[in-house]
C-alpha positions as CSV (number, residue, x, y, z in Angstrom):
1,M,20.9,8.3,-11.4
2,G,22.1,11.9,-11.3
3,E,19.1,13.0,-13.4
4,F,16.9,12.2,-10.4
5,G,19.0,14.1,-7.8
6,L,20.3,11.0,-6.1
7,K,23.5,11.3,-4.1
8,R,25.5,8.6,-2.4
9,G,25.2,8.2,1.3
10,R,23.6,6.1,4.0
11,V,19.8,5.6,4.2
12,D,19.3,5.7,8.0
13,L,15.9,3.9,8.3
14,Q,13.9,4.2,11.5
15,S,11.0,2.2,10.1
16,A,10.1,0.5,6.8
17,G,6.6,0.9,5.4
18,P,4.9,1.2,2.0
19,I,7.2,0.7,-1.0
20,T,6.7,1.3,-4.8
21,F,8.8,1.6,-7.9
22,G,9.2,4.7,-10.0
23,P,11.2,5.5,-13.2
24,D,14.3,3.5,-14.1
25,G,13.8,1.1,-11.2
26,V,14.1,3.7,-8.4
27,L,12.4,2.4,-5.3
28,F,10.4,4.7,-3.1
29,L,10.3,3.6,0.6
30,A,8.2,5.3,3.3
31,D,9.7,5.7,6.8
32,N,6.8,6.8,9.1
33,A,8.9,7.1,12.2
34,A,11.1,9.7,10.4
35,A,8.1,11.1,8.4
36,T,10.3,10.8,5.3
37,V,10.1,9.2,1.9
38,Y,13.3,7.9,0.4
39,A,14.0,7.4,-3.3
40,I,16.7,4.7,-3.6
41,D,18.8,3.2,-6.5
42,V,18.6,-0.4,-5.4
43,A,21.1,-1.5,-8.1
44,D,19.0,-4.5,-8.9
45,P,21.3,-7.4,-10.0
46,G,18.8,-9.4,-11.9
47,P,18.7,-9.6,-15.7
48,A,15.8,-8.3,-17.7
49,G,13.3,-11.0,-18.3
50,D,9.7,-12.0,-18.9
51,A,7.2,-11.7,-16.0
52,E,6.9,-15.5,-15.4
53,P,4.6,-16.7,-12.6
54,F,6.5,-16.8,-9.3
55,D,5.4,-18.9,-6.3
56,L,7.4,-19.3,-3.1
57,A,6.1,-21.1,0.0
58,D,6.9,-20.1,3.6
59,I,8.3,-16.7,2.7
60,D,8.2,-15.6,6.4
61,A,10.4,-18.6,7.4
62,R,12.8,-18.0,4.5
63,I,13.2,-14.4,5.5
64,G,13.4,-15.3,9.2
65,S,16.2,-17.8,8.5
66,Y,18.2,-15.2,6.6
67,L,17.7,-12.6,9.3
68,G,18.3,-14.9,12.1
69,C,14.9,-14.9,13.7
70,A,11.8,-17.1,13.9
71,P,9.0,-16.7,11.3
72,D,6.8,-14.9,13.9
73,G,9.6,-12.4,14.3
74,V,9.1,-11.3,10.6
75,T,6.4,-8.7,9.8
76,I,6.1,-8.0,6.1
77,K,4.8,-4.5,5.6
78,D,4.6,-4.3,1.8
79,I,5.8,-5.9,-1.5
80,A,6.8,-4.5,-4.9
81,V,8.0,-6.1,-8.1
82,H,11.0,-4.6,-10.0
83,P,9.7,-3.5,-13.4
84,V,12.7,-5.0,-15.4
85,S,14.0,-8.0,-13.5
86,H,10.7,-8.9,-11.7
87,N,12.7,-9.5,-8.5
88,V,10.4,-9.1,-5.5
89,Y,11.1,-6.4,-2.9
90,L,9.7,-6.5,0.7
91,S,9.8,-4.0,3.4
92,V,10.2,-5.9,6.6
93,R,10.2,-5.4,10.4
94,R,12.5,-7.8,12.2
95,G,11.4,-8.3,15.8
96,Q,9.0,-6.3,18.0
97,G,8.9,-3.3,20.2
98,E,12.0,-1.2,20.8
99,A,14.3,-4.0,19.5
100,A,12.5,-4.0,16.1
101,Q,14.7,-3.3,13.1
102,P,13.6,-2.2,9.6
103,V,15.0,-4.2,6.7
104,L,14.6,-4.0,2.9
105,V,14.7,-7.5,1.4
106,R,15.0,-8.7,-2.2
107,I,13.8,-12.2,-3.4
108,S,15.3,-13.4,-6.6
109,H,12.7,-14.1,-9.3
110,V,15.1,-16.7,-10.8
111,D,15.8,-19.0,-7.8
112,G,14.0,-17.5,-4.8
113,A,17.2,-16.6,-3.0
114,V,16.8,-14.1,-0.2
115,A,19.1,-11.1,0.3
116,D,18.9,-7.8,2.2
117,V,19.3,-4.7,0.1
118,P,22.3,-2.6,1.2
119,L,21.5,0.9,2.3
120,D,25.1,2.1,3.0
121,D,26.8,4.2,0.3
122,V,23.9,4.0,-2.1
123,P,22.4,6.8,-4.4
124,F,19.3,8.2,-2.7
125,A,17.2,11.3,-2.1
126,A,14.9,12.1,0.7
127,A,11.6,14.0,0.9
128,A,10.4,15.0,4.4
129,I,6.7,15.1,5.1
130,G,6.4,18.6,6.6
131,D,2.9,18.3,7.9
132,A,3.3,14.9,9.5
133,P,1.8,14.3,12.9
134,A,4.3,15.0,15.7
135,E,6.0,12.2,17.5
136,D,4.1,13.2,20.7
137,D,0.7,13.7,18.9
138,E,-1.7,11.8,21.3
139,R,-4.3,11.1,18.6
140,L,-4.6,7.4,17.7
141,D,-5.0,5.6,14.5
142,T,-7.2,2.5,14.6
143,T,-5.9,-0.4,12.6
144,L,-9.3,-2.2,12.6
145,P,-12.8,-0.8,12.9
146,L,-14.0,-2.6,16.0
147,G,-12.6,-4.2,19.2
148,D,-10.8,-3.3,22.3
149,E,-7.1,-2.6,22.8
150,G,-5.0,-5.8,22.6
151,E,-8.0,-7.9,21.5
152,E,-7.4,-10.5,18.8
153,V,-10.0,-10.6,16.0
154,T,-10.1,-13.2,13.2
155,Y,-11.5,-12.5,9.7
156,G,-11.3,-15.6,7.6
157,T,-7.7,-16.8,7.8
158,L,-6.4,-13.6,9.1
159,T,-6.0,-12.8,12.8
160,F,-5.3,-9.3,13.9
161,R,-4.3,-7.9,17.3
162,L,-6.2,-4.6,17.6
163,L,-3.9,-1.7,18.4
164,R,-4.5,2.0,18.9
165,E,-1.2,3.3,17.6
166,P,-0.2,7.0,17.4
167,I,-1.3,8.6,14.1
168,R,2.3,9.3,13.2
169,T,2.5,5.6,12.3
170,A,-0.1,6.4,9.5
171,T,1.7,9.4,8.2
172,I,2.2,7.4,5.0
173,T,-0.3,4.6,4.4
174,D,0.3,4.0,0.6
175,M,2.2,5.4,-2.3
176,A,2.2,5.3,-6.1
177,Y,4.2,7.0,-8.9
178,A,2.3,8.6,-11.8
179,N,3.1,11.2,-14.4
180,G,6.3,12.5,-12.9
181,A,5.1,12.7,-9.3
182,L,5.0,10.5,-6.2
183,L,1.5,10.3,-4.7
184,V,1.5,9.8,-1.0
185,A,-1.6,9.1,1.1
186,G,-1.8,9.3,4.9
187,L,-2.5,11.5,7.8
188,S,-1.3,15.0,8.8
189,N,-1.1,17.2,11.9
190,E,-4.1,19.2,10.8
191,E,-7.7,19.1,12.0
192,F,-8.8,17.6,8.7
193,S,-6.1,15.1,8.9
194,S,-6.7,12.8,5.9
195,K,-4.2,13.9,3.2
196,L,-3.1,13.1,-0.3
197,R,0.3,14.6,-1.2
198,R,1.8,15.0,-4.7
199,I,5.6,15.3,-4.6
200,P,7.3,15.9,-8.0
201,F,10.3,13.6,-8.7
202,P,13.2,14.5,-8.7
203,F,12.0,15.6,-5.3
204,S,10.9,19.2,-4.8
205,D,8.2,21.0,-3.0
206,G,4.8,19.4,-3.7
207,A,1.1,20.0,-3.0
208,A,-1.0,18.5,-0.2
209,S,-4.8,18.3,-0.2
210,S,-7.2,17.4,2.5
211,L,-9.7,14.8,1.6
212,E,-13.4,14.5,2.3
213,I,-15.5,11.4,1.5
214,F,-19.0,10.1,2.3
215,H,-18.5,7.1,4.4
216,V,-21.5,4.9,3.7
217,S,-21.2,2.5,6.7
218,H,-20.8,5.4,9.1
219,G,-23.5,7.4,7.3
220,K,-21.6,10.7,7.3
221,W,-19.0,12.9,5.6
222,E,-15.5,12.3,7.0
223,T,-12.1,14.1,6.8
224,Q,-10.2,12.1,9.5
225,A,-9.9,8.6,8.1
226,P,-6.9,8.0,5.9
227,I,-6.8,6.2,2.6
228,R,-5.6,2.7,3.3
229,A,-4.8,1.7,-0.3
230,F,-5.0,3.3,-3.7
231,V,-4.0,2.9,-7.4
232,P,-3.5,5.5,-10.1
233,Y,-6.4,5.6,-12.6
234,E,-7.3,7.1,-16.0
235,D,-3.7,7.4,-17.1
236,G,-2.7,8.9,-13.8
237,T,-5.2,11.7,-13.9
238,S,-7.1,10.3,-11.0
239,I,-7.0,7.6,-8.3
240,L,-9.2,4.9,-6.9
241,A,-8.8,4.6,-3.1
242,S,-10.2,2.4,-0.4
243,Y,-10.9,3.2,3.3
244,T,-11.5,1.2,6.4
245,C,-15.2,-0.1,6.6
246,T,-14.8,0.0,3.3
247,P,-15.8,2.7,0.8
248,V,-14.1,2.8,-2.6
249,V,-13.7,6.4,-3.7
250,H,-12.7,8.1,-6.9
251,F,-10.6,11.4,-6.8
252,R,-9.6,13.6,-9.7
253,L,-6.0,14.8,-9.3
254,A,-7.0,18.1,-10.9
255,D,-8.9,18.8,-7.6
256,L,-5.8,18.2,-5.5
257,T,-4.4,21.7,-5.4
258,D,-2.2,22.7,-2.5
259,G,-4.2,23.5,0.6
260,A,-7.5,22.6,-1.0
261,K,-10.1,20.1,0.3
262,A,-10.9,17.6,-2.4
263,I,-14.2,15.8,-2.2
264,G,-14.2,12.2,-3.5
265,R,-16.9,10.3,-5.3
266,T,-17.8,7.2,-3.3
267,V,-18.6,4.4,-5.8
268,A,-18.8,1.3,-3.6
269,E,-19.1,0.0,-0.1
270,L,-17.4,-3.4,0.5
271,G,-19.0,-4.0,3.9
272,P,-18.7,-2.9,7.6
273,V,-16.1,-4.4,10.1
274,N,-13.7,-4.7,7.2
275,Q,-10.2,-3.4,6.4
276,P,-8.8,-2.9,2.9
277,L,-5.3,-4.4,2.8
278,D,-4.1,-3.6,-0.7
279,M,-5.3,-3.1,-4.3
280,V,-4.1,-3.3,-7.9
281,S,-5.6,-2.7,-11.3
282,F,-5.1,-4.9,-14.4
283,A,-6.3,-5.3,-17.9
284,S,-7.9,-8.5,-19.3
285,D,-9.6,-9.0,-22.7
286,G,-9.6,-5.3,-23.4
287,E,-11.2,-4.4,-20.0
288,E,-9.7,-2.8,-16.9
289,Y,-10.4,-4.1,-13.5
290,L,-9.8,-3.2,-9.9
291,L,-8.7,-6.0,-7.4
292,V,-9.1,-5.3,-3.7
293,A,-7.7,-7.5,-0.9
294,N,-9.6,-7.0,2.4
295,S,-9.8,-8.5,5.8
296,A,-13.4,-9.8,5.9
297,H,-13.9,-11.2,2.4
298,G,-12.0,-12.9,-0.5
299,L,-10.5,-10.8,-3.2
300,V,-13.1,-8.3,-4.7
301,K,-13.0,-7.7,-8.4
302,I,-14.7,-4.6,-9.9
303,A,-15.0,-3.6,-13.6
304,C,-13.7,-0.1,-14.0
305,R,-16.4,0.7,-16.6
306,D,-18.9,0.3,-13.8
307,I,-16.9,2.7,-11.6
308,D,-17.0,5.3,-14.4
309,D,-20.8,5.0,-14.6
310,Q,-21.5,5.0,-10.9
311,A,-23.3,8.1,-9.4
312,P,-21.9,9.2,-6.0
313,L,-23.1,7.2,-3.0
314,T,-24.4,9.7,-0.4
315,S,-27.0,7.8,1.6
316,P,-26.4,6.7,5.2
317,H,-26.9,3.0,4.6
318,E,-25.3,0.3,2.5
319,P,-26.3,0.8,-1.1
320,V,-24.9,-1.7,-3.6
321,G,-22.8,0.7,-5.5
322,V,-20.8,-0.8,-8.4
323,P,-21.3,-4.5,-9.1
324,R,-18.5,-6.6,-7.8
325,E,-17.4,-10.2,-7.9
326,T,-15.9,-11.9,-4.8
327,K,-13.2,-14.5,-5.5
328,D,-12.7,-17.4,-3.1
329,L,-9.2,-16.4,-2.4
330,R,-8.7,-15.6,1.3
331,G,-5.8,-14.6,3.5
332,I,-4.3,-12.3,0.9
333,R,-2.6,-9.3,2.6
334,R,-0.6,-7.7,-0.2
335,L,-0.8,-7.4,-4.0
336,A,1.6,-6.3,-6.7
337,N,1.4,-6.4,-10.5
338,L,3.8,-9.0,-12.0
339,G,4.0,-7.8,-15.6
340,D,0.7,-7.7,-17.5
341,G,-0.4,-11.2,-17.0
342,Y,-0.1,-11.9,-13.3
343,V,-0.8,-10.4,-9.9
344,L,1.6,-11.4,-7.1
345,A,-0.1,-12.0,-3.8
346,L,1.2,-12.4,-0.3
347,Q,-1.1,-14.9,1.2
348,S,-1.5,-16.3,4.8
349,D,-2.7,-19.9,5.3
350,D,-4.9,-21.3,8.1
351,A,-1.7,-21.8,10.2
352,G,-0.6,-18.2,9.8
353,R,2.3,-19.0,7.5
354,Q,2.9,-16.7,4.5
355,H,3.4,-17.5,0.9
356,L,4.0,-15.7,-2.4
357,R,1.4,-16.7,-5.1
358,S,1.1,-15.7,-8.7
359,L,-2.5,-15.2,-9.8
360,K,-3.2,-15.3,-13.6
361,T,-5.2,-12.2,-14.4
362,A,-7.0,-13.9,-17.3
363,S,-8.4,-16.4,-14.7
364,L,-9.5,-14.0,-12.1
């Protein structure tokens, strides 16, 4: 891994957030508390294999048993699938409050065995987010669009406790690797705080652009709300991104020059009082599709050809935007591509227990 500038040492995690894989199975892991992204050689032990469907019930209980805590002491922040072994990686918070501990967990694709990923004496590199909100920044990030502090709100099978957390916790909201660079969405310490950063890998100084979108439900142009989830698009020359309450927006990466303000093309509005939770793209029968997990609806499927043809939405109401199909699959909180034929979903049931489910793309 020397070609990626990785050096052996200890990854001192303060928090574990979004994760994604890059070249040669390097795992990128976001630590919002430290305002840092780590690139880690996870030394995946699994053999290369086909991306067979993978289902595992009660994943929160399995992880809790391994970590020595109850299922409700396990918070799964993100999932990613190793591109060769198809083992499943999860960034996890064990416990709550000041006693919470960040953990990186691996689930074997072969037998479902749970193991933590060692972070001592591993090859890694770190990239600090220089414009991150300060630890004492008093501005708050809202995890859901409506409700009072501490209130529990239920959307379908998902129940959320509304929090007003410091915006530093949203320094990095999602990541993806494309064309030799890590794309990092989140918030900054600037007035126009919504940011998309492009960091070359091996890590070196990158570019950061402020983002402006037309927010259909709010009826105005916005620069404060962060991207919640995004995917690379058009061979990595653009991205499709989703925001709370819930516009889907197209950005050209050519517009993301350092210090510039990039204006996105809003192509869809998925409904007010709604939070995007994750998104993936996949191909089926020669067509490309976007799949969005969100809090208020089932999975939303959008044909990318319709996105390409959609004129920008700039009216302060709820235009239809691109056609979309809502699948009767609720409680899905995280998505990851499992080879070309499946999407791996982290799904909560009516009792709040969490399970890994493989969704066949040809059937979606």
